[in-house]
C-alpha positions as CSV (number, residue, x, y, z in Angstrom):
1,M,3.1,20.4,2.9
2,R,2.0,17.0,2.8
3,V,-2.0,16.2,2.1
4,L,-4.2,12.9,3.1
5,V,-6.7,12.1,-0.1
6,I,-9.8,9.5,1.1
7,E,-11.6,8.8,-2.3
8,D,-12.5,5.0,-3.1
9,Y,-13.9,6.4,-6.7
10,E,-10.1,5.5,-8.8
11,P,-10.6,8.1,-11.3
12,V,-11.4,11.2,-8.9
13,R,-8.6,10.3,-6.7
14,E,-5.3,9.5,-9.2
15,A,-7.0,13.3,-10.2
16,V,-6.5,15.1,-7.4
17,A,-3.3,13.6,-6.1
18,Q,-2.0,14.1,-9.4
19,G,-3.2,17.6,-9.2
20,L,-2.0,18.4,-5.4
21,R,1.6,16.6,-6.5
22,E,2.1,18.9,-9.5
23,S,1.4,21.5,-7.1
24,G,4.0,21.0,-4.8
25,F,1.9,19.1,-2.4
26,A,2.9,15.8,-0.7
27,V,0.4,13.7,-0.8
28,D,-0.7,10.0,0.4
29,E,-4.2,8.4,-1.1
30,T,-6.3,5.6,-0.3
31,A,-9.1,4.5,-1.5
32,D,-10.1,2.5,1.9
33,G,-11.7,3.9,4.8
34,A,-10.1,1.6,7.8
35,E,-6.9,2.7,5.9
36,G,-7.4,6.4,5.4
37,L,-8.2,6.6,9.2
38,W,-4.6,4.8,10.0
39,Y,-2.4,7.0,8.3
40,A,-4.7,9.7,9.6
41,Q,-4.3,8.9,13.0
42,N,0.0,8.5,12.0
43,N,1.2,11.2,9.9
44,P,1.5,14.8,10.2
45,Y,-1.1,16.1,7.3
46,D,-1.8,19.4,6.7
47,V,-5.3,19.1,5.3
48,I,-7.5,16.0,4.4
49,V,-9.4,15.7,1.5
50,L,-12.3,12.8,3.1
51,D,-15.1,11.5,0.8
52,I,-18.4,10.3,2.9
53,M,-19.0,6.8,0.9
54,L,-16.1,5.3,1.7
55,P,-15.5,0.9,2.0
56,T,-15.2,-0.3,5.2
57,L,-15.2,2.6,7.4
58,D,-17.2,6.0,6.3
59,G,-16.1,9.7,5.6
60,M,-18.2,10.7,9.2
61,Q,-17.1,8.4,11.5
62,I,-12.8,8.8,10.3
63,L,-14.1,12.5,10.8
64,R,-15.3,11.7,13.6
65,T,-12.7,10.2,15.8
66,I,-9.9,12.0,14.3
67,R,-11.8,15.0,16.1
68,S,-11.9,13.4,19.2
69,E,-8.1,12.9,19.2
70,N,-7.8,16.6,19.1
71,S,-6.0,16.5,15.8
72,D,-6.1,20.4,14.2
73,T,-5.5,18.9,10.7
74,G,-8.0,20.8,8.3
75,V,-10.5,18.6,7.0
76,L,-12.3,18.9,3.2
77,M,-15.1,16.7,2.6
78,L,-16.4,15.6,-0.8
79,T,-20.6,15.3,-1.2
80,A,-22.9,14.7,-3.2
81,K,-24.7,17.7,-4.9
82,D,-28.5,16.8,-4.0
83,A,-26.9,15.6,0.0
84,V,-27.6,18.0,1.9
85,D,-27.5,17.1,5.2
86,D,-24.6,15.2,4.6
87,R,-22.8,17.9,4.3
88,V,-24.5,19.4,7.0
89,R,-23.6,16.7,9.9
90,G,-20.0,16.7,8.2
91,L,-19.4,20.3,9.3
92,N,-21.5,19.6,12.8
93,A,-18.4,16.9,13.1
94,G,-16.1,19.0,12.7
95,A,-15.5,19.5,8.5
96,D,-13.8,22.8,7.7
97,D,-15.2,22.8,4.3
98,Y,-17.5,20.7,1.4
99,L,-16.7,20.3,-2.2
100,I,-19.7,19.6,-4.0
101,K,-19.5,16.4,-6.6
102,P,-18.5,17.2,-9.4
103,F,-16.0,19.7,-9.4
104,A,-13.2,21.4,-11.0
105,F,-9.8,20.8,-9.5
106,E,-8.9,24.4,-9.6
107,E,-11.4,24.8,-6.8
108,L,-10.5,22.2,-4.8
109,L,-6.3,23.1,-4.4
110,A,-8.1,26.7,-4.0
111,R,-9.6,25.7,-0.9
112,V,-6.7,23.4,0.1
113,Q,-4.5,26.4,0.2
114,V,-7.4,28.9,2.1
115,L,-6.8,25.7,4.6
116,I,-3.5,25.5,5.2
117,R,-3.2,29.6,5.4
118,H,-5.6,28.8,8.0
119,R,-4.4,26.6,9.9
120,Y,-0.8,28.1,9.8
121,D,-2.9,32.0,10.8
122,C,-1.5,33.2,7.2
123,R,-5.1,34.9,6.8
124,N,-2.8,36.9,3.8
125,P,-2.1,34.8,0.7
126,V,1.2,36.6,0.7
127,I,3.7,36.2,3.1
128,Q,6.2,38.6,3.7
129,I,9.7,37.9,5.5
130,D,11.9,40.9,5.4
131,N,12.0,42.0,1.5
132,L,11.4,38.8,0.4
133,K,7.7,38.5,-0.8
134,I,5.9,35.1,-1.2
135,N,2.2,35.0,-3.0
136,T,0.6,31.6,-2.6
137,N,-2.2,32.7,-4.5
138,T,0.1,33.3,-7.5
139,K,2.5,31.4,-6.6
140,T,5.2,33.9,-7.2
141,V,8.3,35.4,-5.0
142,E,10.2,38.5,-5.2
143,R,12.8,39.6,-3.0
144,G,13.1,43.5,-3.4
145,D,11.6,44.5,-7.1
146,L,13.3,41.4,-8.5
147,P,11.2,39.0,-9.4
148,I,12.6,35.4,-8.6
149,R,12.0,31.8,-10.5
150,L,11.8,29.3,-8.3
151,T,10.9,25.3,-9.6
152,R,7.8,23.3,-8.4
153,R,10.2,21.7,-5.6
154,E,11.8,25.5,-4.6
155,Y,8.3,26.8,-3.9
156,A,7.8,24.2,-2.3
157,L,10.2,24.0,0.1
158,L,10.0,28.1,0.8
159,V,6.5,28.2,1.2
160,Y,6.5,25.1,3.7
161,L,9.6,27.2,5.7
162,A,7.9,30.3,5.8
163,M,4.3,28.9,7.3
164,R,6.6,28.2,9.9
165,Q,8.5,31.1,10.5
166,N,11.2,31.8,12.6
167,Q,10.8,27.9,13.5
168,T,13.4,24.9,12.7
169,V,12.1,22.8,10.8
170,S,14.2,19.4,10.7
171,R,15.3,17.6,7.8
172,T,12.9,14.5,8.4
173,D,10.1,17.3,8.3
174,I,11.0,18.2,5.4
175,W,11.9,15.3,3.5
176,E,8.5,13.4,4.4
177,N,5.8,16.3,3.6
178,L,7.8,18.0,0.2
179,Y,9.0,15.2,-1.2
180,D,6.2,12.2,-1.1
181,F,9.1,9.6,1.0
182,H,9.4,8.5,3.9
183,G,12.9,8.3,6.2
184,D,15.0,9.5,8.3
185,G,15.9,12.7,6.5
186,H,20.1,11.8,6.0
187,S,18.8,12.3,2.2
188,N,21.2,15.3,1.2
189,V,18.1,16.4,-1.3
190,V,17.1,18.4,1.7
191,D,20.4,20.3,1.8
192,V,20.8,20.1,-1.8
193,Y,17.5,22.0,-2.2
194,I,18.5,24.4,0.3
195,R,21.2,25.1,-1.3
196,Y,19.7,25.9,-4.7
197,L,16.9,28.8,-2.8
198,R,19.8,30.0,-1.0
199,R,22.0,31.0,-4.1
200,K,18.6,32.9,-6.0
201,L,16.9,34.8,-2.2
202,E,20.6,35.3,-1.6
203,R,22.5,39.1,-2.6
204,P,25.5,40.7,-0.4
205,E,23.4,43.8,0.5
206,W,20.0,41.6,1.2
207,T,19.4,40.1,5.3
208,R,19.9,36.3,5.1
209,L,17.0,34.6,5.7
210,I,17.9,30.5,5.3
211,H,19.8,29.4,8.2
212,T,21.1,26.6,9.5
213,R,21.1,24.9,12.7
214,R,23.6,22.4,13.0
215,G,22.3,18.9,14.1
216,F,18.6,20.3,13.6
217,G,17.6,22.1,10.4
218,Y,16.6,24.8,8.9
219,V,15.0,28.4,10.1
220,L,13.6,30.6,7.9
221,G,13.8,34.3,9.1
222,K,15.7,37.5,10.5
223,T,17.9,35.5,12.6
224,G,21.7,34.6,13.2
225,D,23.0,30.9,11.7
226,T,24.7,28.5,13.8
227,E,26.9,27.0,11.2
């Protein structure tokens, strides 16, 4: 999942960006409003964490612009404690949620996760595919009754595929949305992590869930391979 953080106060921006990265998100960050709008218009984000008071272009202008372009990216606005008018204007302009400063990172993370679930119509924090269960609240995974221990990157990849169940996801999309790099997706890093997941999630008696679409990418779901 990819998140854009637009916040001009460096300690807050760096703390939020680092916390999100440690939670398995790919993150772009900027302190400048005009640059933030450019990022938002030129990259696919699941959520934008947006401050209101920004240099060159304020958060309200950014929000109105991306909504006028029919963007459905979730927007979490950061507001001051006494800025009731800003919160109302932000919600009316198309923000999905707001968070009052100062805030605990855990609350921001929970709100980001809710926005992502809503975007992909996964209201239930537990995603189930066959006998695979992914709890996005506790970040735990089970197959059958067996707990599956995953690394942070393995878990992020599994959730990314699960949010797009039965859809073909390209290597480039995975590369750019999970690993904080922009490129053509030809690196074998994606293939390596897919192999790691298969080793942990597959047994002879279980239905195979991770499938390869030759020349296109990968699918998570109960379907057949074309590799």
